[in-house]
C-alpha positions as CSV (number, residue, x, y, z in Angstrom):
1,M,7.2,0.6,23.9
2,N,10.7,1.9,23.3
3,Y,11.7,5.5,23.9
4,L,11.5,6.6,20.3
5,K,8.1,5.1,19.7
6,K,6.8,6.5,22.9
7,T,8.2,9.9,21.9
8,F,6.4,9.6,18.6
9,A,3.2,8.6,20.3
10,V,3.3,11.6,22.6
11,S,4.4,13.8,19.7
12,L,1.4,12.8,17.6
13,V,-0.7,14.2,20.3
14,A,1.1,17.5,20.5
15,L,-1.0,19.2,17.9
16,A,-3.7,19.0,20.5
17,I,-2.0,21.8,22.3
18,A,-0.4,23.5,19.3
19,G,-2.8,23.5,16.5
20,C,-6.5,23.0,17.3
21,T,-8.5,26.2,17.3
22,T,-12.3,26.5,16.9
23,E,-14.8,29.2,17.2
24,K,-16.0,27.6,20.5
25,Q,-14.2,27.8,23.7
26,E,-11.0,25.8,23.8
27,P,-11.6,22.4,25.5
28,Y,-8.1,22.7,27.0
29,P,-6.7,26.0,28.2
30,V,-3.7,27.7,26.5
31,S,-1.6,30.2,28.2
32,E,-2.2,33.8,27.2
33,Q,1.2,35.1,28.6
34,A,4.7,33.9,28.2
35,P,6.1,32.2,31.3
36,T,8.7,34.1,33.3
37,E,10.1,31.6,35.8
38,E,12.9,29.4,34.4
39,Q,11.2,26.1,35.3
40,A,7.9,27.3,33.7
41,K,9.8,28.2,30.6
42,M,11.4,24.8,30.5
43,A,7.9,23.2,30.7
44,Y,6.6,25.5,28.0
45,A,9.6,24.8,25.8
46,L,9.0,21.0,26.1
47,G,5.4,21.4,25.1
48,A,6.4,23.7,22.2
49,S,9.0,21.3,20.9
50,V,6.6,18.4,21.0
51,G,3.8,20.5,19.4
52,T,6.0,21.7,16.6
53,F,7.2,18.2,15.8
54,V,3.7,16.7,15.8
55,G,2.2,19.7,14.0
56,T,4.6,19.1,11.1
57,N,3.8,15.4,11.0
58,L,0.1,15.8,11.0
59,D,0.2,18.6,8.5
60,E,2.2,16.3,6.2
61,Q,-0.4,13.6,6.7
62,D,-3.2,16.1,5.9
63,K,-1.5,16.9,2.6
64,M,-1.7,13.2,1.6
65,E,-5.4,13.1,2.7
66,F,-4.5,10.8,5.6
67,V,-6.5,12.8,8.2
68,L,-6.6,12.0,11.9
69,D,-9.4,13.2,14.2
70,R,-7.4,15.8,16.2
71,Q,-9.8,15.8,19.1
72,Q,-9.0,12.1,19.5
73,V,-5.4,13.0,19.5
74,I,-6.0,15.4,22.3
75,A,-8.1,12.8,24.2
76,G,-5.3,10.2,24.0
77,F,-2.8,12.7,25.2
78,V,-4.8,13.9,28.2
79,D,-5.9,10.4,29.1
80,S,-2.3,9.2,29.1
81,L,-1.1,12.1,31.2
82,K,-3.8,11.0,33.8
83,A,-2.7,7.3,33.4
84,E,-6.2,6.6,32.1
85,S,-5.3,5.5,28.5
86,K,-8.1,3.4,26.9
87,L,-5.4,1.4,25.0
88,T,-2.7,-0.9,26.3
89,E,0.9,-0.2,25.4
90,E,0.9,-3.1,23.0
91,E,-2.3,-1.8,21.2
92,T,-0.8,1.7,21.0
93,E,2.5,0.4,19.5
94,Q,0.7,-1.8,17.0
95,L,-1.7,1.0,15.9
96,L,1.2,3.5,15.5
97,T,3.1,1.0,13.4
98,T,0.0,0.3,11.2
99,M,-0.7,4.1,10.9
100,Q,2.9,4.7,9.7
101,Q,2.7,1.8,7.2
102,Q,-0.6,3.0,5.8
103,F,0.6,6.6,5.5
104,N,3.9,5.6,3.8
105,E,1.9,3.5,1.2
106,L,-0.5,6.3,0.5
107,K,2.3,8.9,0.2
108,S,4.3,6.6,-2.1
109,S,1.3,6.1,-4.3
110,K,0.4,9.8,-4.6
111,L,3.9,11.0,-5.0
112,G,4.7,8.2,-7.4
113,A,1.7,9.0,-9.7
114,A,2.8,12.6,-9.9
115,S,6.4,11.6,-10.6
116,V,5.4,9.2,-13.3
117,A,3.3,11.8,-15.1
118,E,6.0,14.5,-14.9
119,G,8.8,12.1,-15.9
120,D,6.9,10.6,-18.9
121,A,6.2,14.0,-20.3
122,Y,9.7,15.2,-19.8
123,R,11.3,12.1,-21.4
124,A,8.9,12.3,-24.4
125,E,9.9,15.9,-25.1
126,N,13.6,15.4,-24.4
127,A,13.8,12.4,-26.8
128,N,12.9,14.6,-29.7
129,K,15.6,17.1,-29.1
130,E,18.5,17.3,-31.5
131,G,21.5,15.3,-30.3
132,V,19.6,13.2,-27.8
133,M,20.0,9.4,-28.3
134,V,17.8,6.7,-26.7
135,T,19.1,3.2,-25.9
136,E,17.0,0.0,-26.0
137,S,16.5,0.2,-22.2
138,G,15.0,3.7,-22.4
139,L,18.1,5.6,-21.2
140,Q,18.5,8.9,-22.9
141,Y,21.9,10.6,-23.3
142,E,23.4,13.6,-25.0
143,I,27.1,14.3,-25.5
144,L,28.0,17.7,-24.0
145,Q,31.8,17.5,-24.3
146,E,34.2,15.0,-26.0
147,G,37.5,14.1,-24.5
148,E,40.7,13.4,-26.4
149,E,40.5,10.7,-29.1
150,G,41.5,7.3,-27.7
151,G,40.4,7.9,-24.2
152,K,39.8,4.8,-22.1
153,Q,36.3,3.5,-22.0
154,P,35.1,1.7,-18.8
155,T,33.4,-1.7,-18.4
156,A,30.8,-2.4,-15.8
157,E,33.5,-4.0,-13.6
158,D,35.8,-0.9,-13.6
159,I,36.2,1.7,-10.9
160,V,35.5,5.2,-12.3
161,E,36.2,8.7,-11.1
162,V,33.6,11.2,-12.1
163,H,32.2,14.7,-11.4
164,Y,28.4,14.8,-11.6
165,E,25.3,16.8,-10.7
166,G,21.8,15.2,-10.3
167,T,18.5,17.0,-10.7
168,L,14.8,16.2,-10.8
169,V,12.9,17.1,-13.9
170,D,11.9,20.4,-12.3
171,G,15.5,21.4,-12.0
172,T,15.9,20.7,-8.3
173,V,19.5,19.6,-7.5
174,F,19.5,16.6,-5.2
175,D,23.1,15.7,-5.3
176,S,26.3,17.2,-6.7
177,S,30.0,16.2,-6.4
178,I,30.7,19.6,-8.0
179,E,29.1,21.4,-5.1
180,R,31.1,19.2,-2.6
181,G,34.3,20.0,-4.6
182,Q,35.2,16.3,-4.5
183,P,35.0,13.8,-7.4
184,A,33.2,10.5,-6.7
185,V,35.1,7.2,-7.1
186,F,33.1,3.9,-7.2
187,P,32.8,0.6,-8.9
188,L,30.5,1.0,-11.9
189,N,28.5,-2.1,-11.2
190,R,27.5,-0.8,-7.7
191,V,25.3,2.1,-8.7
192,I,21.9,2.5,-10.3
193,P,21.4,0.7,-13.6
194,G,21.2,3.9,-15.6
195,W,24.6,4.9,-14.4
196,T,26.1,1.5,-15.1
197,E,24.8,1.5,-18.7
198,G,25.4,5.1,-19.4
199,V,28.9,5.6,-18.2
200,Q,30.1,2.7,-20.3
201,L,29.2,4.7,-23.3
202,M,31.7,7.4,-22.3
203,S,35.5,7.8,-22.7
204,V,37.8,9.6,-20.3
205,G,37.3,13.3,-20.8
206,D,33.7,13.0,-22.0
207,K,30.8,14.9,-20.4
208,F,27.3,13.4,-21.0
209,R,23.8,14.4,-19.9
210,F,21.7,11.4,-19.0
211,V,17.9,11.3,-18.5
212,I,17.2,8.1,-16.6
213,P,13.7,6.6,-16.3
214,P,12.6,5.4,-12.8
215,E,13.1,1.7,-13.7
216,L,16.8,2.4,-14.3
217,A,17.0,4.6,-11.2
218,Y,15.4,4.1,-7.8
219,G,12.0,2.8,-8.9
220,D,9.4,2.9,-6.2
221,R,11.9,3.9,-3.5
222,E,11.9,7.4,-1.9
223,V,15.5,8.4,-1.5
224,G,17.4,11.0,0.4
225,G,14.7,11.7,3.0
226,G,12.3,12.6,0.2
227,A,14.7,14.5,-2.0
228,I,14.0,12.0,-4.7
229,P,10.3,11.0,-4.7
230,P,9.2,7.5,-5.7
231,K,9.2,6.7,-9.5
232,S,11.3,9.8,-10.3
233,T,13.0,10.4,-13.6
234,L,16.5,11.6,-12.9
235,I,18.8,13.9,-14.9
236,F,22.6,13.7,-14.4
237,E,25.4,15.6,-16.0
238,V,28.5,13.4,-15.7
239,E,32.1,14.0,-16.6
240,L,34.3,10.9,-16.7
241,I,37.6,11.9,-15.2
242,D,39.4,8.6,-15.0
243,V,39.1,4.8,-15.1
244,K,41.0,3.3,-12.3
245,E,43.1,0.1,-12.4
246,Q,41.4,-3.0,-11.1
247,P,42.5,-4.0,-7.6
248,A,44.4,-7.2,-7.1
249,E,42.1,-10.2,-6.9
250,N,42.8,-10.9,-3.3
251,A,42.8,-7.2,-2.2
252,Q,39.9,-5.8,-0.2
253,P,37.6,-3.9,-2.6
254,E,37.0,-0.2,-2.2
255,A,33.8,0.8,-0.5
256,A,31.0,1.1,-3.0
257,A,29.8,4.7,-3.5
258,E,26.1,4.6,-4.4
259,I,24.9,7.7,-6.1
260,E,22.3,8.8,-3.6
261,A,20.5,12.0,-2.9
262,E,22.2,14.0,-0.2
263,G,19.6,16.7,0.1
């Protein structure tokens, strides 16, 4: 088992020390006073760090109704410390992998169902607002600002420069070039489908508001470390600053800039 997996295995057990309290006497003693000697403090700090990490993980699992028997977590921890584990390293690694897969699937299903319900309701209401147009694909857009007449309009193969801000339907900002103070430059065919379709409707100087259904965004994916839950409807306000010239055919293409959540 590699170091990270071994750390995770030990961490999963940490709640044993950090979070299990009952009305009965504790099966494993907990110190009543803070340690005073440096090495004792180091030992305590190690346990506290592991306990905090595992406590957070197990609490998250509990929220998704993926509940582990915490006394078994304690037993596995203590047995391993005594070199008396009832499982081989191979069994432990396989079980941890299976556990993580099952939890991820459950989390995606639960969060996705909530996102679908919220997104469907939001798009249904937004589609009826004055000035909102809906394309055949389901992309919704609203013109917030128009640039000068005759402004260049991009194609899917063009490189565009934009300022944008992305939010969830509850208003949570997950990404913003405006906050970073730096416009984004990227090939228009290298981003989510809702962007590729929507920005082609714009001319330089325009500012649009897009409401993008999950099938034109990230679909079942969880993005940005959970900043964008699975099956999320996304809202972007986008200002098209410029359409760049195509690079020479034999030139190296610029790095693609995927519009991702940055927390």
